[in-house]
N, C-alpha and C positions, 0 to 999 in steps of 0.2 A: 302840601308837596316838596314846594321849592323852601317854605319855611324851614321843614325838617332837613333838606338839605343844607340848608344854611347853618343851623345847629352843629349836623355832625361835622360840618370843615369847621366851624368852631371849635368845638372838641377835638378834634385830629389835631390842629392846631395848636392850641393850649400844651395837648399830651406833648407833641414834638418840642417844644418851647423848653417844657420841664425837663425833657429827656438830656438836651443838650444846649448849654449856654445861659441856665437857667439864674446864673452867678449866685447862686447859694450852696453852701456849704452840704455834701453828703455824707451824714456821719450815722454810723449806726453803732449795737452795742458790742462788738466786735473791736479786737486790737489788732495793729500792721503788726505779723509774726510771720519773723524771716527765719531759716537756719542754711539751707545751701540753695546758691542760684547760680547763672551764668550771665555772662553778658553779653549782648549780641549786636557786633559793632561794626564796620565797615559796610553800613548801611544806612543809617541817618548821621554817620559820622564816620571821619577819617575817609572818604572815598571819593571820587570824582563821576561813578556811575549813575544815571538820572534817567528818567521817564520809565519806561516799560522793564529796561534791565536794573532798573534799583527796586522798581514795585516785585519783581518774580525774585529778587536775592533772597526774601523772608516772607516765607507763605502760610498759610495756615498749617500745612502738612509740618514745618519747622516748632510750630510752638507744639504741636502733638508731641515730635519726638521728644522737645525737652521735657516735658510734663512725664511722657514714658519713661525717661533715663532715671528720674526722681528728682529731680529739681523743686523749687516749690515757691521760686522767686524769678524775677529776670532784671538784669541793669539794661538800661537803654540808653547810651549815649546820644545824641543829637549837638550836632554843630550848629553856631550862628548862621554860614553862610548857607545849610542847608533849609533851615527854619524860614530865616528871613534874608530879604535882598537889601542891596547897598543903604537905598530908603529908607531902611527895617520895617518893609508891609512883609505881612506873612504870606511865606508861599502856600499855596492853598493845597496842593499836591503833597508836600512832605507832611504838612498837620495831617491828612487823610491818613496817611501810613501809620503814624503814630497812633491814632483813633483804631484803627484797625489792627495794630499790635496789642494795644490794650486790650481791647474786646475780646481777641484770638487766647490772650493770655488770662482772662478772665474765666473764660468758657472752658479754659481746662486747667482751672484751679490755681493760677500762677499768679502769684502777686506782683508790683512792676515799682520798680525805683526809674523815674525820669531824669536824666542828669546831664547838666549843661555842660559838654563835654569840653569843645574850643569855641573860645571867640576869635574875631576879628584882631581883637586887642590882646590877646592873649592865648600864646599856644605853647603849653608847656616845655615843648624842646627848641623853642625860637628863643633868641636872645632878646630883641628886640620887643619890650612889655609895654605896651602905650598903657595899660587898664591900672597901673599904679601912679602913673603922674598928668593924666588927662581926666579933667573931672567929668566931662561929656563922655569918656567911653565908660566912668563909673554910673555915672546916671542912665545911657543906655543899658547896661548890664540891670540894674534896678529896674529898667522900664522890661525888659526881657523877661524878666520872673513877673509881673505884672500879667504881662498877657499869657505867660503858661498858667499862672493863677486863674485868670479869666477862661483859659482853655479849657483846664484841665477839673476845675472848682466840683464837676458835678460827681465826678468816681470819689466812692467810698475811702473815705481814710482810713479804714481798715485794710484795702486794697491796694493803694497807690500812695508812694511818696514822692518826694522831690529830692534830690542832690542839689546842692547851690551850686558847686562850681568842682569840675575835674581838677585834680594837682596844680594848686596855687603854687608860682614861683615867684614868691617878692621875696628882695632884699633885704627888706626891712619887716618883719614877720606883723607888726601894725597895722601894716599895709592891709594885711589878708584879713585882720583879726577887724578893722573896720568896717572892712566892704562886705565881711559876712554879715558884720551886727546890724546894716543897714540892709541886706540883703533877706534874712528872716525879718526885719521887722517888716519889710515892705510885703512878704506872703501871709505874716501875721495879720495884717490889719484887714484882709476879708477868710482867713484861714488861722484860725488861733488851734485848731486840732489837730493838722496835717504834719505825719513826720517829716523832717527835714535832716537830710543825712549831710555832717559837715565832717572836713576834713582838716589834717594839720597842713603847715606851709611845708614849699619845698618836696613837690611830689607827692604829697602825702606820705610820708616815712613815719617808719614810728619815732626816731630820735626828736622831731622836732614836736613833739607832744605837749611838752612843759612849756611851750611858748605860745599855745592855743588858748584866745581867751574866748568864752561863749558867753551869751546871756544869761543871766543868772534866771532861777526858778522856771526854767523851760523847758519842761520833763518829758515835750515830744521832738526832742532831738536824738538823731542817733549819731555815735560819733565811726568816722570812718578812715582806715588807712590800708596802702598798699602795700604789698610785699614781695619783691622780687630779687630778694638776696638769696644767695650770692650771685651777683648780676653773670659773673662771666658762666654763671652754669643756665640760669634761666634765658638768658639772651645769645646762645652761643649759636655764631654764625649768622646772628640774622643781621639782615644787610642794611638797614639802619643804622648799624651804632659802631661805635668806633674800634669796635674787639673784632668786628665780620671775619678779619682774614686769616684769626687763628682759625686751624681747622684738625688740630690734634683731639687728644680725646680731655673730655671733663669726666670730674668723677663726685659722688656724695657718697655717704659723706666722708669728711676730712680736706684736705687742700685740693680746691678745683682742678687746678693744673699740677700734676708731677713736676718738680724739678728738673727732671730729666728733659721733659717736654721744651719747658723754656731755655733750657742752654742750647737749642739747635735753632733758636728763632734770633734774629738781630737784637744789638743790646737794646737799642732802644722800644723795639716794641715790647722785649722780655722786659723791661724794667716798668712800661705803662700795666701790662697785663701782672706784674708782680706787685704792684702798686696794693689791689682789690684781691689777691688771691694767699684768701686766707683759710682759717680750716673752720669749717663749718658742718655742725653737728645738732639733732635734735636740741640738746642743752643751748647751744650757741644760739638758736633762733628760737628758741622761750624766752632765754634771756630778753631779747631783743623785743620781741612781742609784747612783754612784759611791762615794759614803759608805757605804750596806751592800756593795757590792762588796770596798771597803776590809775591812770588818769579817770578811767571810766567809772572805777570803783569809787574812788574821790565823787567825781560826780553825781554818781549814784544814776548811770545812762548804758545802754546798751551800746554794745561794740561791735563792728562789722569790719570786714577785711572785703572790699569792694571789688580789688585787682590781685590776682597771683597767677603762677603756670610757668610752663618751659617752653621756649620756642621746639617745636620737634625736631629740630637736629640734635637737640640732645636726647642720647641712646633712652629707651624706653625704660630699660631694667634702672637708669638714675632716677627717671623721672616717678616710678613707681614708688621708689624708696624715699624721695623728698617729697613727694604729694603724701606719702603713707603719714610721714613723721608732723607734717605741715596739718592737717587733717587732726591727728592726734592733740597738737598743741590748742585747736581751736575747741575740739569738742571739750577739753581737758578746762578751757577757760571761759564757755559759755560763747565761743565769736560766731556768728553770724559772715558767712561767707559768699561770694560769686567770683568763679573761676572765668578768667580772661583766656581764651574766649569760648565761644560755640563752636564758630568754623571760621576759619581763613586762616589767619596766623600761628594761634595758639591752639587749634583744633580739638575737642573732644569727639565727633566724628568724621566719616571719610567721605566721597565726595558724593556719594548716595545718601548720605546721614544716616548710614549705619554707625553705632556708637561703637569706639572703641572702648572695649571693656578692658582689657589692662590698666586705663585711668579710671573710667566710670566705677568699675567696681570698689576700686579704693574709694574717689568720690564720697559714694554713696554709703561708705561702712558706718 
């Protein structure tokens, strides 16, 4: 009896070891296919909530709701300060939440992109970016991906992908090109088939794609851009922006702010808003998005819009027309996408998790 018990315990230990932390890439005969997704931020990224409050922010019910709307994947932003302490040690509670999210996603037939969103050495909205000048910060960045790869390697390559870093902001584009080349090399050491999402420099805007350099002959890359144009529309009254004090009407299509509305403002503020108050239409946006489309075709790689959306102070009718045109452009160019966000700042559900159908119906068309 004692020998049988020891044998059963040994078999159980082996099974558990194989499930998590086996350090062996999990592959299958399927491919990582995505089309319509949503970001789940302000959970493991861009928030100060911790403990029980953080755990309760995203539950299994949220993942069922997301799948029920019709999404097929999630982009999960994670921040260094949440996942590692200042000494570089893993925060086990945060990693457990990430594993929960992945498990709940798979249970609801949702694929996952894990996005390393903000580093202590790099924040896309901060002026000081040590990542580009400090070799130690760069080695630490690659070290984070070694740890993430070891942590997530067990998940099938057909269901989970990595996004190297969110919205690089480097004055010299080659600084980003060199960092991502070494980051990809770090992951490829153990995971040659894992899909890796890479974006262009300067907030992943479409315009900077011609400056992007990617490793040759790596067919397991997904090219990513973000689209928040026109900014005056998508971030109307967003409190963290320099345009927050404009409370007048915004429009789409056409000029975002009417000339009569600008006339009632101070000269300085009117000039600030007027600098980006351009005539936006579906055709205008299609030409801008055509820049990464061209790059993706030249490199024979799939294209992904990892973020787009409108702050809820933008009138719902305006959002509807804007979303409808964007989704048409995405569909016409075979671009997969993830809306920013699921809930919180750019919501697709109300406080009781009921979908805002005026928007979700358009996204699912």
